[in-house]
C-alpha positions in Angstrom: -9.4 11.4 -35.1 -13.0 10.5 -35.6 -15.8 13.1 -36.0 -16.0 15.3 -33.0 -19.2 15.6 -30.9 -19.8 19.2 -30.0 -20.6 20.1 -26.4 -21.4 23.3 -24.7 -20.6 23.8 -21.0 -19.9 26.5 -18.5 -16.8 26.8 -16.4 -15.9 29.0 -13.4 -13.8 32.0 -14.3 -10.7 30.4 -12.7 -10.9 27.3 -14.9 -11.6 29.2 -18.0 -8.6 31.5 -17.3 -6.5 28.4 -16.7 -7.4 27.0 -20.1 -6.7 30.3 -21.7 -3.3 30.5 -20.1 -2.4 27.0 -21.3 -3.4 27.9 -24.8 -1.6 31.3 -24.8 1.6 29.6 -23.4 1.6 27.3 -26.4 1.2 24.2 -24.2 -2.0 23.4 -26.2 -3.2 24.6 -29.5 -6.8 25.1 -28.4 -9.2 25.0 -25.5 -10.6 21.7 -26.9 -7.1 20.1 -26.7 -6.9 21.2 -23.0 -10.3 19.7 -22.3 -9.5 16.5 -24.1 -6.2 16.2 -22.1 -8.1 16.7 -18.9 -10.6 14.1 -19.8 -7.9 11.6 -20.7 -6.3 12.2 -17.4 -9.6 11.7 -15.6 -10.2 8.4 -17.6 -6.7 7.2 -16.7 -7.3 8.0 -13.0 -10.7 6.2 -13.0 -9.1 3.2 -14.7 -6.3 3.1 -12.1 -8.8 3.3 -9.2 -10.9 0.5 -10.8 -7.8 -1.6 -11.2 -6.7 -1.0 -7.6 -10.2 -1.9 -6.3 -10.3 -5.1 -8.4 -6.7 -6.2 -7.9 -5.9 -5.1 -4.4 -8.9 -4.1 -2.4 -11.3 -6.9 -3.4 -8.9 -9.7 -2.6 -8.1 -8.3 0.8 -11.8 -7.8 1.5 -12.4 -11.4 0.5 -9.5 -12.7 2.7 -10.8 -10.7 5.7 -14.3 -12.0 5.1 -13.0 -15.5 5.0 -10.8 -15.1 8.1 -11.8 -12.1 10.3 -9.1 -12.9 12.9 -6.6 -11.4 10.4 -8.0 -7.9 11.3 -6.1 -5.5 13.4 -8.5 -3.8 15.9 -9.2 -0.1 15.3 -7.8 1.0 18.7 -4.5 -0.7 17.9 -4.3 1.0 14.5 -5.1 4.4 16.0 -2.5 3.9 18.8 0.1 3.0 16.2 -0.8 6.1 14.1 -0.6 8.3 17.2 2.8 6.9 18.2 4.1 7.4 14.6 2.9 10.9 14.6 4.4 11.7 18.0 7.8 10.3 16.7 7.6 12.4 13.6 6.9 15.5 15.7 9.9 14.8 17.9 12.1 14.4 14.9 10.8 17.7 13.5 11.5 19.4 16.8 15.1 18.0 16.7 15.5 19.3 13.1 15.9 15.8 11.6 
């Protein structure tokens, strides 16, 4: 690993305690390892969101912009969601 850049930061007691618990359990060797793992997870999530935006959201936006008739009206979407929810509630009541 390259030279580490030192940082000082404050955490709420719950997060500090969580780090301590992870280190004490042996899951991580140090608090620094916990923080690095958390930052790696955050970077991976940010990269996944960026990829999703570029590869899925932007093309759909461009297609909708080019042909707005492809859109489903909001009231139709809401009616479908309500019908789906009502069906789920009925199934839950029947114990399915």
